[in-house]
Structure formats: structure tokens, C-alpha cells
Backbone bond lengths (Angstrom), bond angles and torsions (degrees), N, CA, C in turn:
res aa  C-N    CA-C-N  psi(-1)  N-CA   C-N-CA  omega(-1)  CA-C   N-CA-C  phi
1 M - - - 1.450 - - 1.523 110.04 -
2 I 1.313 116.91 131.77 1.445 123.32 179.03 1.533 108.99 -102.50
3 E 1.317 116.82 136.68 1.450 120.71 -179.11 1.519 111.02 -142.66
4 W 1.325 116.51 139.56 1.488 119.92 171.78 1.528 107.79 -140.90
5 R 1.343 113.63 156.98 1.466 121.94 178.37 1.518 108.54 -124.63
6 D 1.300 116.78 143.91 1.448 122.17 -178.60 1.522 109.57 -162.64
7 E 1.290 116.90 179.26 1.446 124.75 173.50 1.552 107.11 -120.40
8 G 1.309 117.92 146.45 1.446 118.52 -178.86 1.490 115.07 -158.39
9 V 1.364 113.70 171.62 1.454 123.30 175.62 1.520 109.49 -101.75
10 V 1.311 117.32 130.00 1.477 121.07 178.10 1.529 107.99 -69.49
11 L 1.312 117.36 129.68 1.473 123.20 177.43 1.514 111.63 -101.74
12 S 1.319 116.74 -44.90 1.479 119.16 -177.74 1.525 109.78 -156.35
13 V 1.320 115.04 154.98 1.455 122.33 177.99 1.517 107.81 -134.72
14 R 1.329 116.67 124.51 1.477 122.16 179.58 1.511 108.74 -128.26
15 K 1.313 115.24 136.50 1.462 119.97 -179.05 1.528 110.06 -63.91
16 H 1.324 116.02 139.98 1.467 123.04 -178.74 1.525 107.88 -138.61
17 G 1.293 115.63 100.70 1.446 119.99 -174.83 1.526 112.40 76.82
18 E 1.315 116.77 -158.85 1.442 120.11 -174.54 1.506 114.16 -79.16
19 T 1.318 117.57 -39.09 1.481 120.29 -173.26 1.532 113.39 -122.77
20 S 1.300 118.82 -9.72 1.457 121.49 -174.30 1.550 111.36 -103.35
21 V 1.336 113.85 166.20 1.475 120.19 174.68 1.526 109.54 -133.26
22 L 1.324 115.37 155.71 1.438 121.24 168.08 1.561 106.01 -90.32
23 L 1.304 115.22 115.01 1.473 121.14 -176.44 1.524 109.28 -103.69
24 E 1.308 115.37 125.30 1.467 121.97 178.42 1.530 107.51 -111.44
25 V 1.346 114.71 128.53 1.468 120.48 -175.22 1.531 109.97 -132.92
26 F 1.311 115.29 158.99 1.458 122.84 173.33 1.527 107.67 -115.59
27 T 1.330 116.55 113.38 1.473 121.62 -177.88 1.509 111.23 -112.81
28 Q 1.329 116.37 160.32 1.441 120.22 -177.17 1.528 113.82 -70.92
29 T 1.316 117.00 -39.92 1.477 119.35 -174.44 1.518 114.37 -100.08
30 R 1.356 117.47 -16.62 1.443 121.34 -178.02 1.516 113.80 -114.81
31 G 1.330 117.37 -7.71 1.468 120.47 -178.67 1.533 111.41 74.09
32 R 1.313 114.38 -145.73 1.475 120.85 -179.48 1.522 109.89 -84.49
33 C 1.333 114.99 121.01 1.475 120.64 -175.91 1.525 109.60 -132.59
34 T 1.337 114.42 152.70 1.460 121.21 178.88 1.526 108.33 -128.54
35 G 1.317 115.79 142.53 1.465 120.46 176.20 1.525 110.42 -157.96
36 I 1.320 114.81 167.19 1.463 120.19 177.86 1.539 109.59 -86.85
37 L 1.311 116.33 135.07 1.446 121.42 174.55 1.520 107.62 -117.76
38 R 1.309 116.16 110.17 1.451 120.81 177.50 1.504 111.15 -70.55
39 G 1.334 115.18 137.07 1.458 119.79 -179.58 1.530 113.36 77.93
40 G 1.329 116.67 13.24 1.460 119.96 -177.06 1.509 114.80 -66.65
41 V 1.318 118.48 -19.58 1.472 120.51 179.95 1.513 112.01 -90.92
42 S 1.308 119.12 0.60 1.465 122.82 -176.27 1.527 110.58 -71.85
43 R 1.299 117.64 154.35 1.447 122.48 178.37 1.512 111.47 -62.58
44 K 1.301 116.94 -27.96 1.444 121.86 179.17 1.507 113.71 -72.00
45 M 1.336 115.85 -38.36 1.463 120.20 -174.91 1.513 114.55 -96.94
46 A 1.301 117.22 -37.94 1.487 120.88 -170.90 1.533 113.61 -54.29
47 P 1.353 120.74 -42.00 1.485 118.71 -179.20 1.517 113.50 -62.99
48 H 1.328 117.73 -21.04 1.465 121.81 -174.80 1.527 114.63 -91.79
49 I 1.327 116.68 -6.03 1.450 119.24 -176.14 1.524 111.16 -123.09
50 Q 1.340 115.38 34.58 1.462 119.99 175.91 1.543 108.77 -76.07
51 P 1.336 119.20 149.90 1.445 121.13 179.06 1.535 111.89 -51.82
52 G 1.324 116.31 133.74 1.429 123.84 -177.50 1.529 114.41 96.78
53 A 1.314 116.67 -14.01 1.468 120.63 -179.09 1.542 109.92 -69.00
54 Q 1.315 116.76 148.65 1.450 122.70 175.94 1.535 107.83 -98.21
55 V 1.322 117.82 129.47 1.459 120.56 -176.43 1.542 110.20 -137.41
56 A 1.317 115.36 152.22 1.463 123.41 169.24 1.523 107.64 -91.81
57 L 1.306 117.46 137.42 1.458 121.82 -171.19 1.510 114.16 -128.08
58 V 1.319 115.22 143.54 1.438 121.74 164.56 1.500 107.13 -124.16
59 W 1.325 118.00 126.11 1.499 123.57 -179.31 1.518 108.50 -113.72
60 K 1.321 117.51 132.40 1.459 123.48 179.56 1.500 110.41 -132.43
61 A 1.315 116.96 140.18 1.469 123.67 175.07 1.503 109.09 -157.83
62 R 1.320 115.31 157.50 1.486 117.85 177.88 1.495 110.76 -71.59
63 L 1.356 116.85 -37.64 1.469 122.31 178.63 1.534 110.04 -127.89
64 E 1.317 116.70 154.54 1.476 121.46 -176.14 1.521 112.07 -58.83
65 D 1.355 116.77 -36.30 1.474 119.42 -174.64 1.520 113.15 -89.30
66 H 1.322 118.30 6.09 1.455 121.47 177.41 1.508 109.83 -79.88
67 L 1.349 116.16 162.34 1.455 121.06 -179.72 1.508 112.14 -62.90
68 G 1.302 117.24 -44.71 1.438 122.34 175.30 1.519 113.76 81.31
69 H 1.351 115.56 170.59 1.438 123.14 179.49 1.525 109.23 -124.21
70 F 1.322 114.79 143.53 1.457 123.13 177.38 1.525 111.33 -100.94
71 S 1.320 115.07 146.14 1.455 122.98 157.29 1.506 105.76 -115.14
72 V 1.342 116.55 139.44 1.449 120.67 -171.46 1.522 112.36 -129.26
73 E 1.327 115.07 139.08 1.440 120.36 171.91 1.541 107.16 -126.33
74 P 1.327 117.80 121.36 1.478 120.01 -177.72 1.515 112.04 -67.76
75 L 1.334 117.67 141.49 1.433 124.13 178.29 1.534 112.62 -116.14
76 R 1.356 116.09 -56.95 1.467 121.61 177.52 1.518 109.11 -140.84
77 S 1.322 116.53 136.71 1.460 118.74 -177.98 1.531 113.68 -89.98
78 R 1.336 117.24 -24.59 1.470 122.98 -172.92 1.537 111.37 55.72
79 A 1.332 113.94 37.70 1.473 118.94 -178.04 1.506 113.31 -70.18
80 Q 1.333 117.07 -7.66 1.486 119.06 179.28 1.501 112.62 -59.84
81 V 1.342 118.13 -22.98 1.469 120.46 -177.43 1.535 110.95 -70.88
82 L 1.323 117.19 -20.92 1.473 119.54 -176.73 1.516 110.80 -66.29
83 E 1.334 119.27 -19.79 1.427 124.23 179.15 1.491 112.98 -88.74
84 D 1.312 119.20 -3.14 1.447 125.19 -174.69 1.531 109.94 -136.51
85 P 1.337 118.60 100.28 1.463 120.82 -175.76 1.535 111.71 -58.51
86 L 1.303 119.50 -34.71 1.442 119.89 179.66 1.543 111.72 -69.85
87 A 1.308 116.96 -40.37 1.474 120.90 177.25 1.534 109.75 -66.74
88 L 1.351 117.49 -37.28 1.444 119.61 177.85 1.536 110.24 -65.49
89 A 1.323 117.21 -38.48 1.470 120.47 178.06 1.515 109.94 -64.55
90 A 1.332 117.89 -36.31 1.481 120.94 178.72 1.513 110.41 -67.11
91 L 1.345 117.28 -45.14 1.433 120.75 177.64 1.543 111.67 -58.30
92 T 1.339 114.80 -45.61 1.491 118.61 179.60 1.517 111.87 -62.34
93 S 1.336 115.64 -37.49 1.460 121.25 177.88 1.522 110.41 -63.15
94 M 1.348 116.02 -46.41 1.458 120.16 -178.37 1.512 112.15 -60.99
95 T 1.313 116.99 -48.21 1.456 119.26 -178.22 1.550 111.24 -65.98
96 A 1.332 116.89 -33.09 1.451 119.75 -179.51 1.539 109.19 -70.65
97 L 1.339 117.34 -41.81 1.443 120.18 179.35 1.539 111.85 -64.60
98 L 1.326 116.96 -42.73 1.442 120.51 179.18 1.546 111.01 -64.46
99 T 1.305 116.02 -40.16 1.471 120.67 177.48 1.506 111.46 -61.00
100 Q 1.329 115.73 -42.46 1.475 120.33 -172.48 1.529 113.45 -81.97
101 L 1.352 115.92 -33.66 1.435 118.68 -169.48 1.506 116.04 -101.33
102 L 1.329 117.71 -28.04 1.455 119.72 -176.87 1.524 111.40 -78.28
103 P 1.325 118.53 134.88 1.476 120.05 173.53 1.545 108.22 -70.28
104 E 1.316 115.12 155.21 1.465 120.22 179.76 1.519 110.98 -72.99
105 R 1.327 114.62 140.96 1.488 123.83 170.91 1.533 111.47 56.04
106 E 1.312 115.59 40.67 1.492 121.06 175.88 1.530 107.17 -127.97
107 A 1.335 116.74 117.78 1.447 121.23 -174.37 1.542 110.38 -69.73
108 H 1.322 114.16 136.81 1.457 123.64 170.86 1.527 108.81 -133.60
109 S 1.322 114.72 75.08 1.454 120.34 -165.82 1.552 112.17 -65.25
110 Y 1.323 116.62 -41.64 1.480 118.87 -178.55 1.532 110.13 -65.64
111 L 1.310 116.19 -41.59 1.470 120.03 179.13 1.508 109.93 -65.47
112 Y 1.346 117.37 -37.13 1.464 120.34 178.53 1.547 109.90 -61.20
113 V 1.306 117.92 -45.78 1.462 121.59 -179.17 1.557 109.16 -62.47
114 D 1.348 117.02 -43.22 1.459 119.69 178.69 1.520 110.63 -63.27
115 T 1.353 115.74 -40.73 1.470 119.41 178.73 1.504 112.48 -60.06
116 Q 1.313 117.60 -44.36 1.454 120.48 177.88 1.518 111.67 -60.12
117 K 1.300 117.44 -43.98 1.478 121.34 -177.24 1.524 111.07 -62.21
118 V 1.352 115.26 -45.06 1.470 118.54 -177.96 1.544 109.89 -67.36
119 L 1.314 117.30 -43.50 1.467 120.00 179.66 1.529 110.88 -60.75
120 D 1.320 118.35 -36.86 1.463 121.39 178.35 1.528 111.86 -69.11
121 R 1.352 117.86 -24.66 1.439 119.22 -177.67 1.537 113.02 -88.59
122 L 1.337 116.56 -20.72 1.466 119.04 -178.33 1.517 111.96 -56.07
123 G 1.311 115.28 128.86 1.463 121.33 178.32 1.503 114.56 74.47
124 R 1.342 118.23 0.49 1.459 121.90 -178.32 1.538 110.53 -115.20
125 D 1.307 116.84 -46.44 1.482 122.88 -177.36 1.523 108.07 -102.13
126 A 1.321 116.76 128.36 1.486 121.93 -176.46 1.525 110.98 -62.46
127 H 1.350 118.83 -24.34 1.458 121.41 -178.02 1.513 113.47 -94.83
128 W 1.321 118.06 16.45 1.479 119.77 -176.27 1.553 112.68 -60.62
129 P 1.341 121.80 -30.37 1.495 117.62 -178.91 1.529 111.16 -58.95
130 L 1.300 119.30 -34.55 1.467 120.73 177.06 1.527 110.78 -67.75
131 S 1.330 116.40 -37.98 1.456 119.92 176.35 1.504 109.74 -61.91
132 Y 1.330 116.82 -39.87 1.460 120.89 177.42 1.516 111.35 -61.50
133 L 1.346 116.27 -46.13 1.463 119.39 -178.80 1.550 110.00 -62.00
134 N 1.320 115.66 -42.91 1.478 119.36 178.43 1.547 110.38 -63.47
135 W 1.333 115.86 -32.67 1.454 120.90 178.54 1.533 110.24 -63.86
136 E 1.352 116.32 -41.10 1.466 119.30 176.90 1.517 112.38 -62.41
137 T 1.323 117.38 -39.16 1.466 119.05 176.50 1.507 110.80 -65.95
138 A 1.341 118.08 -35.47 1.455 121.67 177.07 1.545 110.27 -67.37
139 L 1.298 116.67 -38.21 1.463 121.47 176.95 1.528 110.29 -61.32
140 L 1.342 116.54 -45.03 1.455 121.00 178.02 1.511 111.03 -63.40
141 E 1.295 117.32 -41.80 1.474 121.50 177.65 1.513 111.05 -59.97
142 E 1.317 116.18 -44.87 1.458 121.85 -178.83 1.515 112.19 -63.84
143 M 1.326 116.90 -30.87 1.451 120.77 -177.57 1.543 112.36 -96.60
144 G 1.339 116.15 11.17 1.470 118.84 175.77 1.504 114.83 87.36
145 Y 1.343 119.11 14.45 1.451 123.00 -179.23 1.525 110.48 -120.34
146 G 1.327 116.98 35.48 1.446 121.27 -177.85 1.503 113.81 -59.62
147 L 1.318 116.05 142.57 1.487 121.98 177.13 1.544 108.07 -87.73
148 D 1.318 116.96 138.33 1.441 122.08 174.87 1.531 108.09 -106.42
149 L 1.315 116.36 99.52 1.459 122.37 -175.25 1.504 111.81 -108.82
150 S 1.324 116.77 19.32 1.477 120.20 -173.09 1.536 112.81 -80.10
151 R 1.321 118.77 -33.71 1.454 121.63 -177.67 1.530 109.90 -157.59
152 C 1.343 117.23 164.85 1.435 122.19 -179.52 1.519 111.27 -67.30
153 A 1.321 116.20 131.44 1.476 119.93 179.34 1.518 112.58 -69.09
154 V 1.347 116.47 -19.49 1.475 120.45 -176.07 1.527 111.59 -96.45
155 T 1.344 116.70 -48.38 1.458 120.43 -173.75 1.515 112.98 -102.99
156 G 1.327 117.92 -16.27 1.468 120.10 -176.63 1.493 112.24 82.02
157 S 1.305 120.18 -3.11 1.455 123.65 -177.94 1.528 111.46 -75.90
158 R 1.339 116.02 152.31 1.455 121.28 174.61 1.527 110.82 -99.56
159 D 1.309 118.01 1.10 1.442 121.97 -175.23 1.535 112.75 -96.25
160 D 1.335 114.74 146.95 1.467 122.35 171.68 1.521 112.24 57.59
161 L 1.320 118.07 39.13 1.476 120.48 178.55 1.535 107.22 -73.16
162 A 1.352 115.78 127.64 1.490 120.35 -171.85 1.473 113.24 -135.73
163 F 1.334 119.11 -12.94 1.460 122.11 -174.13 1.519 111.81 -137.89
164 V 1.331 115.56 166.09 1.469 122.96 174.03 1.512 108.10 -129.47
165 S 1.342 115.60 134.02 1.454 118.72 176.70 1.529 110.12 -68.98
166 P 1.307 119.04 125.34 1.480 119.90 179.33 1.542 112.84 -69.57
167 R 1.307 115.65 -12.69 1.484 118.76 -178.80 1.542 110.80 -93.29
168 T 1.309 117.80 -43.36 1.476 122.00 -173.89 1.496 114.18 -105.83
169 G 1.346 120.09 -19.62 1.451 121.90 -176.94 1.512 111.87 77.12
170 R 1.342 119.05 15.13 1.456 122.23 178.45 1.531 112.11 -96.62
171 A 1.310 115.98 148.61 1.452 121.33 179.29 1.511 111.64 -68.79
172 V 1.336 116.03 152.25 1.462 122.78 176.91 1.541 107.27 -137.26
173 S 1.325 115.92 135.45 1.461 119.89 178.54 1.535 109.23 -82.13
174 R 1.337 114.93 167.41 1.466 118.51 178.21 1.524 111.26 -61.78
175 R 1.332 116.19 -40.43 1.453 119.16 178.74 1.515 111.05 -68.28
176 G 1.321 117.71 -38.12 1.469 121.53 179.23 1.521 112.30 -69.20
177 A 1.329 115.67 -30.26 1.504 117.99 -178.07 1.522 111.83 -70.05
178 G 1.323 116.82 -41.46 1.452 119.43 179.86 1.503 112.30 55.00
179 D 1.300 115.66 -133.30 1.486 121.67 -177.75 1.535 113.16 -74.34
180 W 1.344 115.16 -5.50 1.505 118.41 -177.91 1.540 111.30 -93.05
181 A 1.307 118.27 3.41 1.459 120.72 -173.63 1.513 113.53 -55.09
182 D 1.360 118.41 -38.15 1.479 119.86 -177.98 1.509 112.91 -73.73
183 K 1.340 117.97 -7.00 1.470 120.89 177.59 1.541 112.17 -100.09
184 L 1.336 116.56 -0.21 1.445 122.12 -176.77 1.530 111.02 -102.36
185 L 1.316 115.19 162.00 1.478 121.36 177.91 1.507 109.29 -87.89
186 P 1.322 118.51 151.95 1.478 120.59 179.75 1.560 111.17 -72.98
187 L 1.323 113.34 143.77 1.474 119.62 172.91 1.520 108.20 -116.88
188 P 1.344 116.98 87.01 1.471 118.16 179.53 1.503 111.37 -65.32
189 Q 1.303 115.29 147.25 1.470 120.94 -174.41 1.524 112.58 -64.16
190 C 1.354 117.83 -22.20 1.464 119.03 177.11 1.513 112.14 -62.25
191 L 1.325 117.48 -29.72 1.472 121.43 176.29 1.521 111.41 -67.87
192 L 1.330 116.43 -22.90 1.441 122.30 178.63 1.529 112.59 -98.06
193 G 1.315 116.43 -2.67 1.456 120.76 -179.52 1.502 113.66 68.32
194 Q 1.351 117.51 31.42 1.443 120.53 -172.23 1.527 114.39 -122.80
195 A 1.315 118.01 15.10 1.487 119.16 -176.65 1.540 109.93 -150.02
196 P 1.338 116.50 155.11 1.462 119.11 171.30 1.515 110.98 -56.28
197 L 1.314 115.02 149.93 1.452 118.55 -175.31 1.532 110.86 -89.44
198 D 1.335 116.19 140.44 1.469 120.40 172.37 1.512 108.02 -152.67
199 Y 1.352 114.37 162.81 1.469 120.09 -175.15 1.505 112.05 -65.20
200 I 1.333 118.50 -32.54 1.449 120.70 179.12 1.522 110.50 -63.43
201 D 1.318 116.19 -45.09 1.470 122.34 177.83 1.512 110.68 -62.88
202 I 1.301 118.33 -44.00 1.468 122.66 179.40 1.520 108.98 -61.76
203 A 1.321 118.52 -43.38 1.468 120.36 -178.89 1.528 110.91 -63.78
204 R 1.317 117.51 -38.03 1.462 120.66 178.43 1.541 109.56 -66.14
205 G 1.324 116.57 -40.05 1.434 120.47 178.28 1.528 111.88 -64.44
206 L 1.350 116.35 -39.26 1.477 120.56 179.41 1.532 111.23 -67.74
207 K 1.349 117.55 -31.08 1.445 119.81 177.02 1.526 109.97 -67.12
208 T 1.335 115.86 -34.97 1.474 118.62 179.49 1.501 111.80 -73.33
209 T 1.355 117.83 -48.37 1.461 118.15 178.16 1.527 110.72 -64.88
210 G 1.354 116.56 -32.59 1.448 118.84 179.24 1.528 113.57 -63.28
211 H 1.329 117.37 -30.99 1.469 120.02 176.10 1.520 110.71 -58.09
212 F 1.338 115.60 -45.19 1.467 120.39 -174.78 1.550 109.66 -77.73
213 I 1.326 116.48 -34.54 1.490 118.66 174.61 1.494 111.11 -61.98
214 A 1.326 118.69 -43.44 1.439 122.66 178.59 1.515 110.94 -62.26
215 R 1.327 117.34 -39.99 1.454 121.30 178.58 1.504 110.71 -66.02
216 L 1.347 116.40 -42.98 1.458 121.47 176.86 1.540 110.21 -59.42
217 A 1.348 116.27 -48.22 1.470 120.94 -178.47 1.503 109.93 -60.59
218 G 1.339 117.41 -39.28 1.467 119.20 -179.77 1.508 113.15 -66.01
219 E 1.373 116.72 -31.85 1.441 118.36 179.15 1.529 112.66 -81.37
220 L 1.329 117.12 -11.96 1.476 119.74 176.24 1.527 109.09 -95.25
221 G 1.297 116.08 55.15 1.474 120.77 176.64 1.507 112.37 87.12
222 D 1.329 117.28 31.13 1.459 120.54 176.22 1.531 112.74 56.38
223 K 1.351 114.86 43.93 1.432 120.29 178.45 1.546 111.57 -81.72
224 P 1.333 118.65 144.20 1.475 120.16 178.41 1.517 110.41 -80.06
225 M 1.327 117.38 163.05 1.433 121.85 170.83 1.537 109.25 -62.72
226 P 1.322 119.07 130.71 1.466 119.69 -179.94 1.535 111.50 -55.77
227 A 1.317 116.12 134.43 1.447 120.53 -179.67 1.516 112.03 -58.79
228 A 1.342 116.78 -32.32 1.458 120.17 179.83 1.505 113.30 -64.26
229 R 1.327 115.48 -31.32 1.480 119.14 177.15 1.506 109.72 -73.09
230 D 1.317 118.46 -39.58 1.469 121.05 175.94 1.524 111.47 -60.73
231 R 1.319 116.54 -39.78 1.472 120.97 179.66 1.533 110.43 -65.00
232 F 1.314 116.61 -40.60 1.457 119.94 179.44 1.529 111.15 -64.62
233 L 1.326 116.52 -44.46 1.483 119.92 176.67 1.510 110.49 -59.20
234 D 1.334 116.60 -41.32 1.457 119.63 -179.55 1.502 110.69 -63.33
235 R 1.332 118.77 -40.44 1.467 121.73 178.92 1.524 111.43 -64.52
236 I 1.330 116.66 -43.54 1.461 121.40 178.95 1.527 111.15 -63.50
237 T 1.351 115.36 -42.54 1.467 119.87 179.28 1.521 111.06 -62.55
238 R 1.347 117.11 -44.95 1.450 119.51 -179.37 1.533 111.52 -67.36
239 K 1.344 115.85 -33.10 1.475 120.15 177.11 1.542 109.01 -65.11
240 G 1.338 117.75 -39.48 1.442 120.74 -178.99 1.516 113.71 -72.20
241 S 1.331 117.40 -21.97 1.476 119.84 179.19 1.511 112.95 -102.07
242 G 1.342 115.02 18.13 1.464 120.02 179.46 1.524 112.88 -64.01
243 P 1.305 117.14 163.85 1.474 121.56 -174.54 1.503 115.60 -73.08
244 S 1.338 117.64 -27.55 1.462 118.52 -176.57 1.508 112.10 -92.54
245 G 1.300 117.03 152.10 1.454 121.41 179.30 1.504 111.26 -61.26
246 E 1.310 118.01 -37.79 1.453 121.59 -177.89 1.523 108.66 -66.20
247 E 1.310 116.96 -46.09 1.467 119.41 -177.42 1.480 112.89 -70.61
248 A 1.312 117.29 -37.87 1.465 119.72 -177.85 1.524 112.33 -80.92
249 G 1.310 118.10 -13.07 1.448 118.99 -176.31 1.535 112.26 -115.25
250 G 1.319 117.68 -110.45 1.449 121.81 -171.08 1.502 113.31 -78.28
251 F 1.337 113.23 175.08 1.442 120.52 178.18 1.518 110.73 -89.97
């Protein structure tokens, strides 16, 4: 019998038989893992294994490559997102992206730590949308699609960076872009940490990271962009185009 213990974030829960569920989690040392949780549909257990919840886990199987069974102890529910539709949309987007993009049973320890931090900030910290955007750049970095925003790919300058190459993920200055500017992705200053935060800027940043996430998903077996991520971008975009200055601008 093989057994391991870890802590993780619940990514998805699917019914399996009459009383059990297939529980998918993201752990620090084991990466994305799936196992059967007996009694997962019960009133006692179900509220504690919602996506985004933090749980302590014991996994057991006869062989390493078997599906295995989980025992679960709830740690944190992160139920604060239920009071904030935008934060809930962000949480759903994060769990969907991790489910779709992470390989099974491959550790991504730094991304795991970043994921925990962002989930804890959702609905609590007014600046969490920037943390979410930075999390997407960390996800791309972890999967080999990191953006290089340090200097212009054309001129080598660090000044007036305004675009990102959709092919290479490298920054481009206004002067370096020239007549090609309309073919490049936007580089909002919030991605560079050089401007006040607002929803319009965040939405522009998400459109840029979304380009590379979609490309990554396509290369992982022609997978589509998760619908939950599209819904989150739509909510951020609508928030940025709201009628009031407060809603359309800062947090």
C-alpha cells in the first residue's frame, strides 16, 4: 500500500457513484492529483470541499499509478468570495486554469505558494485583481511561456515600453513598434508596476496574458480557453467600463 500526506487546494469535485466524488486538488509536493473521496456528497463533507477550499489530505492506493482514495480534513473554506461575485469569478477562473493546464502529479511548488496567496486575498484585499493578473504571468512562467518585459525587443531600451510581441512574449517600446503597433498586444503599465491600478488597465493586461494562455492550451492537445476565464475577463471589462469614475478607474 502506498500512502502520502499533503495539503492542497480543491480544484474540482465530480460525483462518482452514489455517495463518492472524484476530488481533484493542487498540492505543493505532488502537483495536481485526483482521487476518490468516499462520502463526498454528504451534507457533512460537501461544504468543505468546494473549489478553492484548503484541505489536508491523505492519499492511499495499492500502486503509485492507481487512482487512489483520499481522506480529507478541512482547513480553510475561503467562503469570503461568496459575498463578491467578481472575486468568485476569479476563484473559478483560477481553478479552471489549473485543472486544464497543469500536468498530473508534477510538482509546481512556487506556483502553489502564489496560488494560496491570491486565493487568500480574494474578497479581502481591494487590490486583489492585480495579484490575480500577476498570478497569470506566474502560471505562464511556470509552464514555459514567461513574458520578458524587462526591455524592448527591438531597441534594447527600458523606456516607454507599451506593447508585447504576440509571438515571443517580449516587450516592445513605442519607438520600436513603429508601423507594427496595431499588430502587437498591449502592455499596461500595471504589469510593470509603474502606474495606479484600475480595472481598465487590469482588463488590458488580462487580454495580453490570455493570448499566451490560449496558445498554451492549444498546444496541450488543442484545448480551448476555459469558459470560466472568459467570464472573469468579461466581468473585469464591464467593471472597467462602468458609468462612475470610481468603478471605471481605481479600486
